[in-house]
N, C-alpha and C positions, 0 to 999 in steps of 0.2 A: 550761543554755544551749540555745537553739534551734539545731538543725542546719540550716544554710542549704540543703544538698542536699535534705533532707526537705521543707522549705518549697517549694522550687522544683518538686519532683516532684508535690506536691499541687496546685500552681498549673497545671502543664502537663497534668494529667489532664483538665482542663476545656477544653483547647484542641484544635482540630482537628489531626490528624496531618499532618506535612509531605508535600509532593507528591513524586512520583518525580524531578522535575527538581532539587529541593533535595537529594535523596539523591545524584544524579549530581554536583552542584556540590560537595557535602561530600567525596565520595570522590576527586574530581579534585584538590581542594585538599590533602586529607590525603596523597595519594600524592606531592605535591610539597613537603610540609612537612619542614623540617629538624629532626631530633631534638635538634640542638644549640641552635638559635636559637628554635625554635617557630614561625618564620615560614614562609610559602610562598616558595620560591625559584624564580623563573621569569623568563625573558628572552624576550619575544614575538618578537624578531627572529631568534632561534636557540634553539629549544626544547630543544636538547641542553645548553645552558649552565645551570648551576645555582648560580652564585655571586652572583647579584643578587637583591635583595629588593624587589619592586615594592610601592609603597604601595596602589594601587587594588585589585590582586588580593588583597592581604591584608585590606583592609576587606571585600571580598566574602566572603572566608573567615570573617571575624567574623560577618557576617550569616548565613552558612550554619550556623555553629556555634549561633547563637541559634535558628535555625529548625529545628534538630534537636529542640529542646524536651525535652531531658533535662538533669538537674541538672549532670552532668559537663560537657557541651558548652557550656552557658550560662556556667558559671563559667570555663571555658577562654576563651570568647569575650570575657567581661568583662576578663580579665587581658590578653589580646592587644590588645583595643581600647584599653585604658588606655595601653599601651606605644606604640601607633600615634599616638594623639592628641598625645603629647609631641613628635612630629616635625612639628607645624605650625610653619611659619616665622614669624618676628615680623611679616611683612607679611600673614599670613593664608592664604598659599598652602601647598602641600605639595610636597615633592620627588617626582620620578618614582620614584626608588630611594632607599632609606634611606641609602646611602653618599654621596649627593649633598647631604645636609642640611648647612647651611641654604640651599644654593643651590636655586632653583626655576626650571624651564625651561618648564613647561606651564601657561599661565594658565587652562586649563580644568579643572585638577585639582580645585579646590574644587567645581565643578559636578558632577564625577563622584563625588566622595566624599560630598557632602551628602545625596543620597537614601538612602544606607546609614544615616546617623545619624538622619535623619528617621524611617525605618521602624523602627529599633531603639527610638526614643523612643515611637513610636506603638503598636507591638505588644508591647514588652517593658518599657515604662516601669514597670510595677507590680512588676517583680522587680529594678529598679535602685535603689540607695540614692540619697538626695538629693544627695550629693557627686558621684556619677558623672553623674547627670542634669544637674547644674549645669555640670559640666565639658563635657559634650557640647553643651549650649546655648551656652556661651561660644565653643566651637570653631566651631559653626555660624554664630553672629553675626559672628565675626571673618572667616570664609570669605566670607560674603555681602558684608561690607563691602569686602573685597578686590576683589570683582567690580564694584563701583560704578564707572561711567564707562568700562568696557571696551566696545569695539565688538565685538559678537558676531555670528557667522553665525546665520541664522534658527533652525537646529536648537538651538543653545545659548542663544539669546535665549528660546526657548520653555521651556527648562529653568529658566533664571533666573527668569522670570516665574512659573512654576509653584511654585518654591521660595518666592517672595514671596506666593503665594496669589492672584495676579492672573489674570483670564481670558485665555486665549491659545489659539491653534491653530496646528498645523503639519502639512503634508502630506508624509510621508516617501516616499522612492523606493527607496533601497537597503536591504539587510538591516541594515546598521549603523544607518542612520537609523531604521528601524522599532524596533530594540532601544532606542535612546536615547529615542525618542518615547514608547514604552510605559512606560519607567521614569519619564519626566517626567509622563505623564498619570496614572499610579497614585499620584502624590503628592497628587492632589486627592481621593482616596478615592471618586471616581465610577466606575461600571462602565466597563471598557474591553472592547470587543467584538472578536471574532476575524474578523468577517465581511468587513472591509475589507483584511485582511492578504493579500497575494498568496501563498497557501499551498495546496498540494494535500495533502489528508488521506490519500488512498490511497497516495501515494508518500512522504508525510511530508517534503516538500521545499519550500523557499521558491522561488517562481517569478518574483519581481519583477525580478531582474537576473541576469547571467551568473555573477557571483561567481568563486570560485577552484575549481580542480580539485585534489583531494588523492588521489594515486594513481588508482584506477579509478573514483572517485565524486566528485560535487560536495562540496566541503568543507562540513561541517555549520556552521550559524549558530545563534545563540542563540534566535532566534524559533522555530526548528523544535522545539527541546526544549520550549518553552512551548506551542506550538500542538498538539503531538502528545501532550500530557500525558494527556488523557482516553482516548486510543486504545490505549495500550500501544506502546512504542517498537519500531521495526524495528531490525535489527542495526546499521545504519549509525549510528544515534543512541545505541546502547548502548555502542559502543566508547569507551574512555577518550580524552578530549581536553581539553587545558588550557582551551579556551574554555567548557567546561561550568561552570567556576568563576563565570562572569558570570551564569549562570542563577539564582544566589542573589538577584539584584536583582529578579527578576520574580515577580509573584503571579498566581494563576489568573485567566484572562480569562472574561468572560461569553460563552459559546459560542452561536453561531447556525449550526448545521451545515447545509451544503448537500451534495448529492451531487456529488463530484468525479470527473472522468474518470480512467481508468487510464493515459492517455497525455497528456502536456503538449506542445503545440506553441506556441512563443512566439517572437515577433520580438525581435531584439536591438536595443538602443538605437542602436548605430552601424551598423546594417545586418546582414544575415544572420539566422540563426534557430537555435533549439535545440529538440531533442526529448528528452523524458525519459520513461522507462518502466521497469516493474519486472521483477524476475527474482531470481536468487540474490543480485544486487547491484542498485544503482540505475544503470541503463544510460542513456547519453546519446549523442546525435549532435549535434555543433556544426558549423555552417557559418558561419565568422566574417565573411564578407562577402557581398555580393549584395543585390539589392532584391527584396522579395516583391511580386509582381504579382498573385498569386492565392492565397487560403488558405481551405481548408475544414477540417472536422474531421479528415479522413483524407488530405488531399491539399494540396500546395502547389507553387507555381511560383516560381522565383527567376531573375532575370536578372542577368548579370554584364557590365557595360559596360567593355570593355577599350579605353579611348580614349586612353591615354598610350603613348608609344613605350617599349617595354620596355628595361630596362637589361641588355644581354647581357654575361655574364661567364663565369668559369670554373665557377661553381656552376650546378646545375640551376635553371631558372626555373619555379617553380610560381606561377601567378597565380590559380588557383582551388583551394581546399582544403576538405576536410571531415574531421572527426576523430570516431572512434567508439571507445568504451572497449574495451580489450583484455581479453576475458573468456573463460573456459573454455567458456561456453555461447554465444559469438558466432561465427558463421561468415559469411564474406564470399565470395560467389560471383559469377562473371562468366558471364552467360548460362547459369546453372545448373551451371557447372563451377568448380573451384578454379583460381586463376590470380593473377598479379600485374600483368599488363599488359592494358589494354583500349583500345578506340577509341571515338570519339564514335558514339552510336547503339546501343552495346551496353548491356544492362541489368545494373546492379550490384545485387545483393540482399544486404542485411544481415539475417541470419536469427538470431533468438533464439526461445526457447520461447514467449514471450508476445507477440511482435510481429515482423513482417517489414517491412522498409523497402526499397522499390525506387527506385533512382536512375537517371535517364536524362539524359545530357548531349547537347545538340545545338547546332550552330552556326546561328544564325538571321540574322546579319548579318556582312558582311565575309568575308575569306578567312583561313584559318589551318590550321596543322597542329599537333595536340596529341597527346601520348602520355600516355594515362591510366595511372596507376601506383598500386598498393596496396602500402603498405609500413608499417613501424613507426616512429612518431615521436610526440613529445609535443605536445599542443595548447599554444598560447601561454600560457594561464593555469594551467598545471601548476606546483605549488609543491613537490612531494615530491622533486624531483631535487636533493638536497643530501646532503653527507657521504657515507655508504656507499651511498646511492641515486643518486649523481650521474649515473651512466650507465645507469640503469634507464629502460625505456620502458613506458608505460602505455596507449598508444592505437594504433589503426590510423589511418593517414593515407590518405585517398583524394584524389588530386590530379591535376590536368591540367598536365602539363609542356609548356611552350610551346617548340616547335621553330622555328617561323617564323609570322608573321602580319602582316596589314596594320596600318596605324597605328591603325585603329579597327575593332573587331568586337564582336559580342555573342554570349554563350553563354547558353543556357537550361538550367536544371536542373528537371526534373519529378520530384516526390517523391510516392510513393503508399505508404500504410501499410495493412497487412492483418493 
């Protein structure tokens, strides 16, 4: 009798070794795999919960097992995939979690799972028996039939047409849209280039939108693990994270490298700006409001139009805020001295080993009295303050507390980086 493991090992010696991102996806899934069920247990809304079995993350785990390209992992992937395929509902959709079967709530689930099955057939069809391939093809056909007639957002219409093999294009904006678009475009087997992705290779960070903050650094997103593949990961991307599981869906991109700056200064979609720079961690300064009236490589000017009557209450009224990550190598000085209170016209210096940022607030229109204050507080997009970290603080807050002002006034912030 032919040993199936020996046959698989012989086949995989001829294939290219998996990428580092796949290793991260494999280990992230393995860490969350139950020894009892064999499934990945994960609840995205609360990562401390471990009693739910999500369908999509487990299909990603299946692909990560196949892409490890060893006999043991491929056989495990085939067994796990066979169990997951049986959870397709009669209408062709899939439940979000196994315990919800046969109820289905997410009409997009077939479009999320289909790329996994397409890539398994494409890259590993030669090691699947005819019965398994036929089962996958039937599941795919049933899933696509379920999607017929649905009104889809452009991002998912792009995915649907790609699965049908029809020409289509979509311009992504957010990190999530970039991930889903790359997954869709790789279905066509045409080269997908990195040059258009808003990504800084020196900092290994996605720069397209503000995203979320996780403790002292921007939360890692899937496209960062993909784009940093050829460079070797910095510590931020090497830390275990459940979102690494989704990297199993991505294949290497055609790289067109350009020299990236060591500092990123970007305007935010709804006003304000963000600065990113390196150090022992990925540092950031976020100013969530304000209008940029001047921007150069190392300098920017923001205006804050305070034209609405403030709502006076018992709480301190901060109408202008900036947030800088709280780090052991970050010092904030007022006119060269340590302090917590400053006035308009005094220079605030954020000092780190690789970058210094000088902030200067001035009143250019109207009348007002402000009390500048440096304190500890979390930025609005911080997500780590949960469970045992509920009362932790990860940022410095630099704010102007309004004491009194005219109904309309304007404050200018001049920012210089050295």
